[in-house]
N, C-alpha and C positions, 0 to 999 in steps of 0.2 A: 532107613533114613532118620527115624526117630532117635535111634541109638547114636547115630553120628551127630545129630544136633545136640543131644545131651552132653556128649563128649566135648564138643566144641564149647558149650557153655561152661562146663567144668574147667576146661583149659583156659578160657578167658578169665574166669574167676580166680583161677590159680595164679595167672600172670598178674592180674590186678592186685591180688593179695601180696604177691612177691614184690611188686612195685611199691606198695604201701610200706611193706617191711623195710625195703631198701631206703625209702624216703625217710622213715622214722630213724633208721640207723644213721643216715646222712645228717639229719637234724641233731641227733645226739652227738655225733662227731663234731659238728659245727659248734654246738654249745660247749663241749669240752675244750675245743680249740680257743673259743672266745674267752671262756673262764680262765684257761691257762695263760692266755695272752694278757688278760686284765690283771691277773695275779702278778705276772712278770712285770707289767708296767707299774703297778702299785708298789711292788717290791723295789723296783728300780728307783721310783720317786722317793720312797721312804729311805732307801739306802743313800740316795743323793742328798736328800734333806738332812739326814743324819751326818753325812760327810761335811756338808756346808756348815752345820752347827758346830761340829767338832773343830773344823778348820777355823771358824770364827772365834771359838773359845780359845784355841791355841794362839791366834793372832792377838786376842785381847790379853792373854797371859803374858805373851812376849812383850807387848807394848807396856803393860804394867811393870814388868820386870825391868825394862829399859828406863822407864821413868824413875823407878826406885833406885836403880844404879846411878842415874844422873844426880839424884838428890843426895845420895849417901857418899858418892865418890868425890874427893877434893878436886876442884878445878885446877888444872895444871898452871903453874906460875901465877896464881891468883894472889893478890895482896889483900890482907885483912887488917882492920883496925878494931880494937876493942870497943865495944859499944859504950862502955863506961867513960871512955875518953872523948866521946863525941857529944857535944852539947845538944840540947833539944829545946832551947828556949825560943820563944817567938819574939823577934825583935824588929824594929822599924828602921834600924840603922844599918849601914853597910857591914858586911862580915868578910874578914880575910881568912881564907881556908888554907890549911897547910898542904893540901894536895889539889891537883887540877886535872880533871874535874873533881869537885868535892864529893865525898861519899857520906857526909853527915856533918852535924854541927848545928849551931844556932841558925835560925832561918826565918824567912818572912812568914807571917800568919797565913798568907795565901799560897797555895800550891799551884804549880803549872798543871794545866790539863794534861792528863797522862792516860787517856783512853785510846791508846794506839795513835797518839798525835805525832806527826812528823813536821818539824819546824825547819824552814829553810834558812832562817836567820838565828843568831845566838839568842839564848834565853837567859834571863837573870838567874844566876846560880842560887841565890837565896830562895827562889821559888821552886827551882828544880830539886833542891835538897828536901824541901817539904814533901815533894812527890815521892822521893825515896823513903821518907818516913812512913808513907802510906803503903809501901810495898811495891813501888814501881821499879822497873829497870830502865836506866837512862843510857841510851846509845849515843856516843859522840864521835866526831870525826874531824879531821883537818884536811888540808890540801894534799897531803901525802896519800890519802885514800883514793884509789881509782873510782871514777864515777860509776862504773858497773857494779862495784862492790857496795857503794853507797845506795844505789838503787835496790839491790837485793836486800840490804838491811832495812831499807824503808818499807819494802813489802812485808817483811817479817813483823816490824813494829806496827804497821797499819792494821794487821789482823790480830794483834795481841793486846787485850785490855791490860791496864796497869803497865804501860810502857810508853816511852817518849823518845824522840830523837832530835838532835840539833847539832850544828857545827860548833866546835870549840877550837879556834885557831891556835891557841897557845899550848895545847896539850902535846905531850912528847910523842906518843904513838899515833899511828894512822887511825886506828879504830879502838875505842875504849868502851867497855861496858861497865856500868856502875850500879850497885845496889847499896843499901844502907850498910856501911862498914865493909863493903866488898868491891873489888875492882880487878879487871883483867884487860890486857891489851892484846889485840890480834891484828893480823895483816889483811884478812879477807873474811867475807861473809860466810864462806864455806868451812871455815875453821870449826871443828867439832865442838870447841869450847863455847861457841856462840849459842848453839842450841842447848847445851848443858847449863849455861849461865841463866838462860831464860827459864828453863825447867826448874832449876834449883831456887831461883831468887824472885821470880814474879810471885808476889804474896808469899814469899818463903819465910822460914823460921827466923830470919834476921829482922823481919819487919816489926818496928816498934808499935805501929798502929794498924794491924791487919784489918782489912775490910773498910778502912776509911775511904772517903770519896776520891775519885780521880777525874771527876767532871765538876763543872760549875766553879772552876778555879780561874787562874789567869790564862788567857789565850794569847798565844804569840803568832808569829807569821812564818 
């Protein structure tokens, strides 16, 4: 009986030892699995983060390239006047301009507010020309322009500092964009030249007084 009891004790101890070994092995496997999973997750996050950064960089490079192309490529069918031929005197008397809308010349000492200002009524040309001198783009339209196109242009102007918009009934084309010494006529707001004109001439190299104010000038309606 004593021998049987000792054998039973040894057997139980052996089973307990085996169970402990199995438990330790299971714990080691679980740790390995957890570490592997963590490494995989971290690796995936790092990889995804790197992809996001690379994608963002590529988008930034593409955007910069598009801006550079817009600034260096001539605007199709654009009219240009030599800066030397455009007066820049401040005058208090009426001025007759050779083009409509004007793209430069003598003008009022006060500029039209051009911080994305959209005017529903015509503005004095002598004040708008002063805005062009400060590097603004002036968007004008007449009754030929569909209201939907006018509304789209107004949205663009409203979010663009150094721009203004107003009706000019007597102009030839439906929609005209003017900067100092530069002008182009389009039929719709979706014309690619609209975006290019803004990119190229808002505070562009043609600006006689870059950085000059577009606020605290004359306010229209």
